[in-house]
MIKE-573286 format. One record per residue (C-alpha): residue in three letters; residue number from 1; x, z, y. Coordinates in nm, 4 decimals, padded with zeros to 6 digits. Layout:
MIKE-573286
R residu num       xx       zz       yy
R    ALA NUM        X        Z        Y
...
//
This chain:
MIKE-573286
R residu num       xx       zz       yy
R    UNK   1  00.0000  00.0000  00.0000
R    UNK   2  00.1443 -00.1047  00.3322
R    UNK   3  00.1349  00.1509  00.6139
R    UNK   4  00.0901  00.0152  00.9662
R    UNK   5  00.2138  00.1735  01.2834
R    UNK   6 -00.0355  00.2196  01.5682
R    UNK   7  00.0983 -00.0950  01.7349
R    UNK   8  00.0953 -00.2855  01.4105
R    UNK   9 -00.2589 -00.1809  01.3306
R    UNK  10 -00.3756 -00.2857  01.6742
R    UNK  11 -00.2202 -00.6268  01.6128
R    UNK  12 -00.4067 -00.6548  01.2822
R    UNK  13 -00.7377 -00.5609  01.4436
R    UNK  14 -00.6803 -00.8107  01.7235
R    UNK  15 -00.5979 -01.0808  01.4691
R    UNK  16 -00.9196 -00.9967  01.2867
R    UNK  17 -01.1095 -01.0473  01.6122
R    UNK  18 -00.9363 -01.3770  01.6830
R    UNK  19 -00.9962 -01.4911  01.3235
R    UNK  20 -01.3643 -01.4051  01.3572
R    UNK  21 -01.3950 -01.5939  01.6850
R    UNK  22 -01.2050 -01.8848  01.5315
R    UNK  23 -01.4460 -01.8992  01.2380
R    UNK  24 -01.7361 -01.9074  01.4833
R    UNK  25 -01.5779 -02.1999  01.6644
R    UNK  26 -01.4985 -02.3821  01.3387
R    UNK  27 -01.8526 -02.3315  01.2149
R    UNK  28 -01.9909 -02.4622  01.5417
R    UNK  29 -01.8367 -02.8016  01.4730
R    UNK  30 -02.1304 -02.8345  01.2380
R    UNK  31 -02.3648 -02.7235  01.5176
R    UNK  32 -02.3764 -02.3650  01.3868
R    UNK  33 -02.2041 -02.0324  01.4332
R    UNK  34 -02.2287 -01.9778  01.8093
R    UNK  35 -02.3011 -01.6496  01.9786
R    UNK  36 -02.6633 -01.5766  02.0688
R    UNK  37 -02.6410 -01.2636  02.2834
R    UNK  38 -02.9512 -01.1002  02.4240
R    UNK  39 -02.9854 -00.8321  02.6894
R    UNK  40 -03.2281 -00.5566  02.5911
R    UNK  41 -03.3727 -00.3486  02.8811
R    UNK  42 -03.3819  00.0260  02.8149
R    UNK  43 -03.6706  00.0960  03.0521
R    UNK  44 -03.9349 -00.1315  02.8985
R    UNK  45 -04.0301  00.1216  02.6310
R    UNK  46 -04.2604  00.2740  02.8921
R    UNK  47 -04.4724 -00.0436  02.9070
R    UNK  48 -04.6655  00.0425  02.5901
R    UNK  49 -04.7914 -00.2554  02.3921
R    UNK  50 -04.5675 -00.4947  02.5863
R    UNK  51 -04.2585 -00.3182  02.4522
R    UNK  52 -04.0430 -00.4920  02.1918
R    UNK  53 -03.9554 -00.1892  01.9795
R    UNK  54 -03.6275 -00.1721  01.7842
R    UNK  55 -03.8000 -00.2254  01.4492
R    UNK  56 -03.9564 -00.5496  01.5801
R    UNK  57 -03.6506 -00.7117  01.7384
R    UNK  58 -03.5795 -01.0463  01.5614
R    UNK  59 -03.2208 -00.9520  01.4731
R    UNK  60 -03.1816 -01.2520  01.2441
R    UNK  61 -03.1973 -01.4731  01.5543
R    UNK  62 -02.9190 -01.2897  01.7392
R    UNK  63 -02.5493 -01.2179  01.6981
R    UNK  64 -02.5198 -00.9473  01.9644
R    UNK  65 -02.7412 -00.7263  02.1791
R    UNK  66 -02.6330 -00.6048  02.5225
R    UNK  67 -02.8091 -00.2757  02.5827
R    UNK  68 -02.8930 -00.2580  02.9545
R    UNK  69 -02.8061 -00.0446  03.1387
R    UNK  70 -02.5893  00.2594  03.1854
R    UNK  71 -02.4951  00.3373  03.5451
R    UNK  72 -02.1574  00.4473  03.6848
R    UNK  73 -02.1449  00.7473  03.9180
R    UNK  74 -01.8899  00.7337  04.2046
R    UNK  75 -01.6528  00.9528  04.0008
R    UNK  76 -01.6591  00.7053  03.7093
R    UNK  77 -01.8831  00.8952  03.4678
R    UNK  78 -02.1771  00.7128  03.3079
R    UNK  79 -02.5444  00.7975  03.2759
R    UNK  80 -02.8272  00.6024  03.1185
R    UNK  81 -03.0779  00.4351  03.3462
R    UNK  82 -03.3481  00.5880  03.1236
R    UNK  83 -03.1997  00.8741  02.9215
R    UNK  84 -03.5260  00.9436  02.7369
R    UNK  85 -03.5464  00.5780  02.6442
R    UNK  86 -03.1847  00.5868  02.5271
R    UNK  87 -03.2638  00.8646  02.2795
R    UNK  88 -03.5728  00.6841  02.1515
R    UNK  89 -03.4237  00.3366  02.1330
R    UNK  90 -03.0645  00.3972  02.0313
R    UNK  91 -03.1115  00.6938  01.7989
R    UNK  92 -03.4772  00.6623  01.7040
R    UNK  93 -03.5415  01.0192  01.8144
R    UNK  94 -03.8948  01.1576  01.8081
R    UNK  95 -04.0662  01.2170  02.1427
R    UNK  96 -04.4044  01.3287  02.2685
R    UNK  97 -04.5691  01.2324  02.5943
R    UNK  98 -04.7932  00.9342  02.6686
R    UNK  99 -04.6305  00.7177  02.4005
R    UNK 100 -04.5550  00.9565  02.1107
R    UNK 101 -04.3126  00.8339  01.8472
R    UNK 102 -04.1991  00.9738  01.5160
R    UNK 103 -03.8349  00.9844  01.4119
R    UNK 104 -03.7140  00.6405  01.2959
R    UNK 105 -03.4030  00.4297  01.2737
R    UNK 106 -03.2535  00.3396  01.6080
R    UNK 107 -03.1684 -00.0008  01.7488
R    UNK 108 -02.8019  00.0214  01.6528
R    UNK 109 -02.8764  00.1112  01.2911
R    UNK 110 -03.1255 -00.1748  01.2646
R    UNK 111 -02.8844 -00.4185  01.4307
R    UNK 112 -02.5899 -00.3245  01.2109
R    UNK 113 -02.8023 -00.3826  00.9011
R    UNK 114 -02.8201 -00.7475  01.0146
R    UNK 115 -02.4489 -00.7557  01.1127
R    UNK 116 -02.5579 -00.7785  01.4763
R    UNK 117 -02.3276 -00.6013  01.7204
R    UNK 118 -02.4612 -00.3835  02.0015
R    UNK 119 -02.2661 -00.3669  02.3267
R    UNK 120 -02.3343 -00.1257  02.6114
R    UNK 121 -02.3917 -00.3061  02.9413
R    UNK 122 -02.3001 -00.1098  03.2521
R    UNK 123 -02.4215 -00.1783  03.6051
R    UNK 124 -02.6582 -00.4628  03.6790
R    UNK 125 -02.7993 -00.5693  04.0138
R    UNK 126 -02.9580 -00.2345  04.0911
R    UNK 127 -02.6657 -00.0157  03.9823
R    UNK 128 -02.3527 -00.1891  04.1100
R    UNK 129 -02.3197  00.0091  04.4315
R    UNK 130 -02.0716  00.2625  04.2885
R    UNK 131 -01.8269  00.0254  04.1202
R    UNK 132 -01.6132 -00.0149  04.4310
R    UNK 133 -01.5631  00.3617  04.4563
R    UNK 134 -01.4926  00.3942  04.0834
R    UNK 135 -01.2308  00.1187  04.0874
R    UNK 136 -01.0579  00.2394  04.4029
R    UNK 137 -00.8645  00.5264  04.2422
R    UNK 138 -00.6705  00.5823  03.9220
R    UNK 139 -00.8767  00.8955  03.8558
R    UNK 140 -01.2020  00.7012  03.8863
R    UNK 141 -01.0768  00.4212  03.6621
R    UNK 142 -00.9598  00.6644  03.3947
R    UNK 143 -01.2861  00.8600  03.4076
R    UNK 144 -01.4825  00.5363  03.3722
R    UNK 145 -01.2773  00.4298  03.0700
R    UNK 146 -01.3108  00.7733  02.9069
R    UNK 147 -01.6852  00.7713  02.9633
R    UNK 148 -01.7141  00.4239  02.8082
R    UNK 149 -01.5237  00.5325  02.4979
R    UNK 150 -01.7368  00.8472  02.4750
R    UNK 151 -02.0573  00.6368  02.4854
R    UNK 152 -01.9211  00.4113  02.2111
R    UNK 153 -01.8340  00.7143  01.9978
R    UNK 154 -02.1681  00.8922  02.0511
R    UNK 155 -02.3960  00.5949  01.9925
R    UNK 156 -02.1735  00.3706  01.7754
R    UNK 157 -02.1729  00.0817  02.0211
R    UNK 158 -01.9496 -00.2139  01.9367
R    UNK 159 -01.8124 -00.2579  02.2854
R    UNK 160 -01.8663 -00.2596  02.6600
R    UNK 161 -02.0117 -00.5235  02.8916
R    UNK 162 -01.9354 -00.4653  03.2605
R    UNK 163 -02.1964 -00.6097  03.4960
R    UNK 164 -02.0491 -00.5487  03.8435
R    UNK 165 -02.2566 -00.7494  04.0919
R    UNK 166 -02.0190 -00.8134  04.2684
R    UNK 167 -01.6670 -00.7149  04.3797
R    UNK 168 -01.6316 -00.7575  04.7599
R    UNK 169 -02.0114 -00.7974  04.7980
R    UNK 170 -02.0860 -00.5923  05.1120
R    UNK 171 -02.4571 -00.5155  05.0408
R    UNK 172 -02.3408 -00.3330  04.7248
R    UNK 173 -02.0679 -00.1378  04.9061
R    UNK 174 -01.8078 -00.4028  04.8295
R    UNK 175 -01.4715 -00.4099  05.0076
R    UNK 176 -01.1963 -00.6746  05.0289
R    UNK 177 -00.9673 -00.4660  04.8064
R    UNK 178 -01.2253 -00.4767  04.5247
R    UNK 179 -01.0694 -00.7886  04.3736
R    UNK 180 -00.7424 -00.6166  04.2870
R    UNK 181 -00.9078 -00.2832  04.2073
R    UNK 182 -01.1543 -00.4567  03.9746
R    UNK 183 -00.8639 -00.6018  03.7783
R    UNK 184 -00.7045 -00.2559  03.7570
R    UNK 185 -01.0349 -00.1156  03.6297
R    UNK 186 -01.0585 -00.3743  03.3530
R    UNK 187 -00.6950 -00.3223  03.2521
R    UNK 188 -00.7506  00.0512  03.2210
R    UNK 189 -01.0682 -00.0054  03.0233
R    UNK 190 -00.9060 -00.2626  02.7931
R    UNK 191 -00.6187 -00.0253  02.7178
R    UNK 192 -00.8610  00.2557  02.6362
R    UNK 193 -01.0743  00.0351  02.4122
R    UNK 194 -00.7663 -00.0911  02.2300
R    UNK 195 -00.6517  00.2659  02.1700
R    UNK 196 -00.9968  00.3507  02.0339
R    UNK 197 -00.9759  00.0450  01.8065
R    UNK 198 -00.6597  00.1920  01.6604
R    UNK 199 -00.8380  00.5158  01.5776
R    UNK 200 -01.1578  00.3746  01.4278
R    UNK 201 -01.0266  00.0584  01.2625
R    UNK 202 -01.2892 -00.1827  01.3910
R    UNK 203 -01.2860 -00.4339  01.6783
R    UNK 204 -01.4250 -00.3023  02.0069
R    UNK 205 -01.5413 -00.5775  02.2407
R    UNK 206 -01.4983 -00.6033  02.6155
R    UNK 207 -01.7100 -00.8583  02.8020
R    UNK 208 -01.8231 -00.9077  03.1601
R    UNK 209 -02.1248 -01.0606  03.3295
R    UNK 210 -01.9916 -01.2976  03.5950
R    UNK 211 -02.1845 -01.4852  03.8695
R    UNK 212 -02.2217 -01.8574  03.8150
R    UNK 213 -02.0979 -01.9890  04.1511
R    UNK 214 -01.7708 -01.9443  04.3351
R    UNK 215 -01.9430 -01.7707  04.6271
R    UNK 216 -01.9555 -01.4457  04.4274
R    UNK 217 -01.7248 -01.5215  04.1335
R    UNK 218 -01.4352 -01.5473  04.3794
R    UNK 219 -01.4559 -01.1690  04.4155
R    UNK 220 -01.3049 -01.1474  04.0677
R    UNK 221 -00.9497 -01.2564  03.9890
R    UNK 222 -01.0794 -01.4719  03.7057
R    UNK 223 -00.7486 -01.6213  03.5788
R    UNK 224 -00.6040 -01.2687  03.5417
R    UNK 225 -00.9281 -01.1079  03.4229
R    UNK 226 -01.0270 -01.3550  03.1509
R    UNK 227 -00.7397 -01.2699  02.9087
R    UNK 228 -00.8635 -00.9082  02.9026
R    UNK 229 -01.2128 -01.0142  02.7906
R    UNK 230 -01.3548 -01.1226  02.4585
R    UNK 231 -01.6269 -01.3189  02.6379
R    UNK 232 -01.6956 -01.4255  02.9958
R    UNK 233 -02.0761 -01.4121  03.0246
R    UNK 234 -02.1630 -01.6537  03.3052
R    UNK 235 -02.5035 -01.5840  03.4591
R    UNK 236 -02.6255 -01.9427  03.4914
R    UNK 237 -02.9657 -01.8587  03.6371
R    UNK 238 -03.1094 -01.7488  03.9719
R    UNK 239 -02.9584 -02.0591  04.1303
R    UNK 240 -03.2415 -02.0544  04.3856
R    UNK 241 -03.4406 -01.7616  04.5188
R    UNK 242 -03.5660 -01.5728  04.8207
R    UNK 243 -03.2354 -01.5982  05.0119
R    UNK 244 -03.2461 -01.9787  05.0152
R    UNK 245 -03.4247 -02.1862  05.2804
R    UNK 246 -03.5659 -02.4290  05.0233
R    UNK 247 -03.6965 -02.3986  04.6687
R    UNK 248 -03.5000 -02.5179  04.3685
R    UNK 249 -03.4695 -02.4944  03.9929
R    UNK 250 -03.3964 -02.1483  03.8574
R    UNK 251 -03.1489 -02.2781  03.5977
R    UNK 252 -03.0944 -02.6544  03.6151
R    UNK 253 -02.8682 -02.8002  03.3482
R    UNK 254 -02.7441 -03.0761  03.5820
R    UNK 255 -02.7714 -03.1631  03.9488
R    UNK 256 -02.9512 -02.9692  04.2164
R    UNK 257 -03.1105 -03.0015  04.5595
R    UNK 258 -02.9883 -03.1555  04.8813
R    UNK 259 -02.6544 -03.2762  04.7519
R    UNK 260 -02.5390 -02.9243  04.6591
R    UNK 261 -02.3511 -02.9893  04.3357
R    UNK 262 -02.2672 -02.6237  04.2609
R    UNK 263 -02.6010 -02.4913  04.1345
R    UNK 264 -02.6326 -02.5984  03.7745
R    UNK 265 -02.5164 -02.4917  03.4300
R    UNK 266 -02.2834 -02.7913  03.4102
R    UNK 267 -02.1293 -02.7192  03.7522
R    UNK 268 -02.0694 -02.3568  03.6524
R    UNK 269 -01.8973 -02.4495  03.3280
R    UNK 270 -01.6701 -02.6909  03.5152
R    UNK 271 -01.5937 -02.4213  03.7730
R    UNK 272 -01.4789 -02.1772  03.5066
R    UNK 273 -01.2933 -02.4250  03.2851
R    UNK 274 -01.1395 -02.6594  03.5435
R    UNK 275 -01.0948 -02.4350  03.8491
R    UNK 276 -01.0341 -02.0966  03.6853
R    UNK 277 -00.8700 -02.2387  03.3715
R    UNK 278 -01.0779 -02.0382  03.1205
R    UNK 279 -01.1280 -02.1954  02.7750
R    UNK 280 -01.4876 -02.2941  02.7043
R    UNK 281 -01.4546 -02.1109  02.3714
R    UNK 282 -01.4413 -01.7833  02.5665
R    UNK 283 -01.7467 -01.8549  02.7828
R    UNK 284 -02.1128 -01.7847  02.7176
R    UNK 285 -02.3753 -01.9469  02.9383
R    UNK 286 -02.6872 -01.7722  03.0650
R    UNK 287 -03.0362 -01.8637  02.9461
R    UNK 288 -03.3285 -01.7153  03.1447
R    UNK 289 -03.6391 -01.6102  02.9565
R    UNK 290 -03.8207 -01.6026  03.2910
R    UNK 291 -03.9075 -01.8357  03.5752
R    UNK 292 -03.9912 -01.8081  03.9429
R    UNK 293 -04.2823 -01.9019  04.1643
R    UNK 294 -04.2415 -02.0196  04.5239
R    UNK 295 -04.5443 -01.9701  04.7479
R    UNK 296 -04.6744 -02.2386  04.9841
R    UNK 297 -04.4460 -02.4910  04.8201
R    UNK 298 -04.5135 -02.8394  04.6857
R    UNK 299 -04.2223 -02.8681  04.4425
R    UNK 300 -03.8456 -02.8395  04.3995
R    UNK 301 -03.6142 -02.8864  04.6961
R    UNK 302 -03.8936 -02.8101  04.9434
R    UNK 303 -03.9634 -02.5557  05.2166
R    UNK 304 -04.1732 -02.2561  05.1151
R    UNK 305 -04.3394 -01.9589  05.2839
R    UNK 306 -04.5287 -01.6356  05.2323
R    UNK 307 -04.8737 -01.6406  05.0824
R    UNK 308 -04.9533 -01.3395  05.3052
R    UNK 309 -04.7665 -01.0606  05.4823
R    UNK 310 -04.7773 -00.8318  05.1764
R    UNK 311 -04.6663 -01.0855  04.9168
R    UNK 312 -04.3130 -01.2017  04.8454
R    UNK 313 -04.2540 -01.5742  04.8801
R    UNK 314 -04.0577 -01.5824  04.5541
R    UNK 315 -04.1577 -01.3911  04.2439
R    UNK 316 -04.0094 -01.3704  03.8929
R    UNK 317 -04.2368 -01.4266  03.5961
R    UNK 318 -04.1516 -01.3887  03.2270
R    UNK 319 -04.1929 -01.6826  02.9947
R    UNK 320 -04.4595 -01.4978  02.7950
R    UNK 321 -04.6703 -01.4757  03.1112
R    UNK 322 -04.5987 -01.8389  03.2019
R    UNK 323 -04.7110 -01.9515  02.8585
R    UNK 324 -05.0427 -01.7779  02.9081
R    UNK 325 -05.1127 -01.8737  03.2700
R    UNK 326 -05.0474 -02.2482  03.2958
R    UNK 327 -05.4086 -02.3265  03.3781
R    UNK 328 -05.4182 -02.4959  03.7160
R    UNK 329 -05.0537 -02.6053  03.6989
R    UNK 330 -04.9458 -02.9638  03.6364
R    UNK 331 -04.6293 -02.9678  03.4262
R    UNK 332 -04.3542 -03.2156  03.5150
R    UNK 333 -04.0029 -03.2867  03.3902
R    UNK 334 -03.6960 -03.3347  03.6105
R    UNK 335 -03.4896 -03.6057  03.4428
R    UNK 336 -03.1790 -03.5152  03.6446
R    UNK 337 -03.1934 -03.1353  03.6172
R    UNK 338 -03.3201 -03.1564  03.2555
R    UNK 339 -03.5685 -02.8729  03.3042
R    UNK 340 -03.9459 -02.8543  03.3433
R    UNK 341 -04.1361 -02.7417  03.6490
R    UNK 342 -04.5009 -02.7106  03.7423
R    UNK 343 -04.7098 -02.7227  04.0583
R    UNK 344 -05.0504 -02.5748  04.1290
R    UNK 345 -05.1735 -02.8038  04.4062
R    UNK 346 -05.4843 -02.5944  04.4705
R    UNK 347 -05.2930 -02.2749  04.5434
R    UNK 348 -04.9802 -02.4614  04.6623
R    UNK 349 -04.7406 -02.2835  04.4209
R    UNK 350 -04.4216 -02.4258  04.2698
R    UNK 351 -04.3128 -02.2824  03.9337
R    UNK 352 -03.9581 -02.3258  03.8035
R    UNK 353 -03.8866 -02.2182  03.4470
R    UNK 354 -03.7307 -02.3053  03.1102
R    UNK 355 -03.9254 -02.3969  02.7983
R    UNK 356 -03.8274 -02.4586  02.4368
R    UNK 357 -03.7295 -02.8179  02.5177
R    UNK 358 -03.4921 -02.7315  02.8016
R    UNK 359 -03.3270 -02.4418  02.6167
R    UNK 360 -03.2781 -02.6722  02.3170
R    UNK 361 -03.0963 -02.9153  02.5455
R    UNK 362 -02.8819 -02.6287  02.6715
R    UNK 363 -02.8023 -02.5314  02.3122
R    UNK 364 -02.6873 -02.8875  02.2443
R    UNK 365 -02.4796 -02.8743  02.5630
R    UNK 366 -02.3125 -02.5557  02.4364
R    UNK 367 -02.2247 -02.7257  02.1077
R    UNK 368 -02.1041 -03.0489  02.2658
R    UNK 369 -01.8810 -02.8728  02.5205
R    UNK 370 -01.7177 -02.6211  02.2873
R    UNK 371 -01.8828 -02.3225  02.4568
R    UNK 372 -01.8823 -01.9896  02.2709
R    UNK 373 -02.2579 -01.9432  02.2935
R    UNK 374 -02.5376 -01.8159  02.5163
R    UNK 375 -02.6338 -01.4935  02.6892
R    UNK 376 -03.0068 -01.4314  02.7383
R    UNK 377 -03.1768 -01.2357  03.0151
R    UNK 378 -03.3673 -01.0891  02.8451
R    UNK 379 -03.4949 -01.0973  02.4871
R    UNK 380 -03.8362 -00.9403  02.5488
R    UNK 381 -03.9294 -01.2190  02.7914
R    UNK 382 -04.0525 -01.4780  02.5392
R    UNK 383 -04.2298 -01.2465  02.2930
R    UNK 384 -04.5773 -01.3953  02.2527
R    UNK 385 -04.6946 -01.1598  01.9791
R    UNK 386 -04.7328 -01.2093  01.6044
R    UNK 387 -04.3611 -01.2761  01.5735
R    UNK 388 -04.3657 -01.5787  01.8057
R    UNK 389 -04.0560 -01.6215  02.0240
R    UNK 390 -04.0337 -01.9938  02.1080
R    UNK 391 -03.7288 -01.9869  02.3360
R    UNK 392 -03.5246 -01.7687  02.1037
R    UNK 393 -03.6318 -01.9832  01.8083
R    UNK 394 -03.5126 -02.2984  01.9860
R    UNK 395 -03.1696 -02.1412  02.0453
R    UNK 396 -03.1256 -01.9767  01.7057
R    UNK 397 -03.2281 -02.2844  01.5085
R    UNK 398 -02.9482 -02.4826  01.6721
R    UNK 399 -02.6768 -02.2218  01.7180
R    UNK 400 -02.6969 -01.9877  01.4175
R    UNK 401 -02.6563 -01.9938  01.0457
R    UNK 402 -02.9424 -01.8376  00.8525
R    UNK 403 -02.8758 -01.4666  00.7985
R    UNK 404 -03.0460 -01.1907  00.6050
R    UNK 405 -03.0215 -00.8120  00.6359
R    UNK 406 -02.7755 -00.6146  00.4264
//
């Protein structure tokens, strides 16, 4: 029996990870074996019948689940966004209250029975305001890394996904020095995760959710950051919204409005591969299981306005709700953007969304361009009941091998 040193064992574990990723890439030459990663929101358990409970998640259609979110405090320590939900979902603990539940298996136990990894996602749009403070000091960075390892140990997560939106972004307390401090934070975290790998003898992943355009991605030092990550999860959605003067497609595959060539899945992939020099095999591309409505708007690339003083001009709507409320909308297809859209001419509403046809095209794009896979926000969005999940089905049928539970 050969005995490995700590350094030697780490090398073996890293080679195992690279071998695994290589097998995924090799298998994908046949159109199979890509990553299908889905965010799972911790707070939705409170929505009652609309909740996708851990026992009902279609694990066979996924390779990884990003559990969203834990939140960093300014000192670097982590807390769950919904700590009661964490106990119910992750550990299957029994609770009383308005939605009583008996003790059951938790999400991680279910997922591991299907060989699906579960990664803890930290931050998100609403909880990125403390990252700058955390990253600004060695003490904060070390506390953050320790807290991440502790969460992995307590819940048996398979890794960490950092969703800092975004370094240097002033509305979220960003500062110019965030770019370098962010890199220091990831280096500290990577070192801590590698050390934990040595102790437990299994690969521990580190990924990051990264904005899809250079306007915000430039806050990261992507060429230096990418080698520290197992996957770069590019959020190729929300290309148009309430901050834009005109409407546009939420997640166009190609092209965009008004000659702006930066707001599409294809433009984002080229940004990360050609400009930042990141291999496509390390990138996952975002798939939205939601759309958006623009009020007082006749279609894409058009002015829009408020329906009334109390209503937002732009609203998000999950695919499950879109599927059930298309009455009054005329569906169209954008041959350039390769996505559907719909217009209700009576109420003057423009709807931008993805359907099973457009996500299938995106799956083929992933295969044809050597991309590692897809990242979904979020997996409860296309649950139509009775086991129907059309968007996830369209992705899994093209990107995954058939798998069964252990």
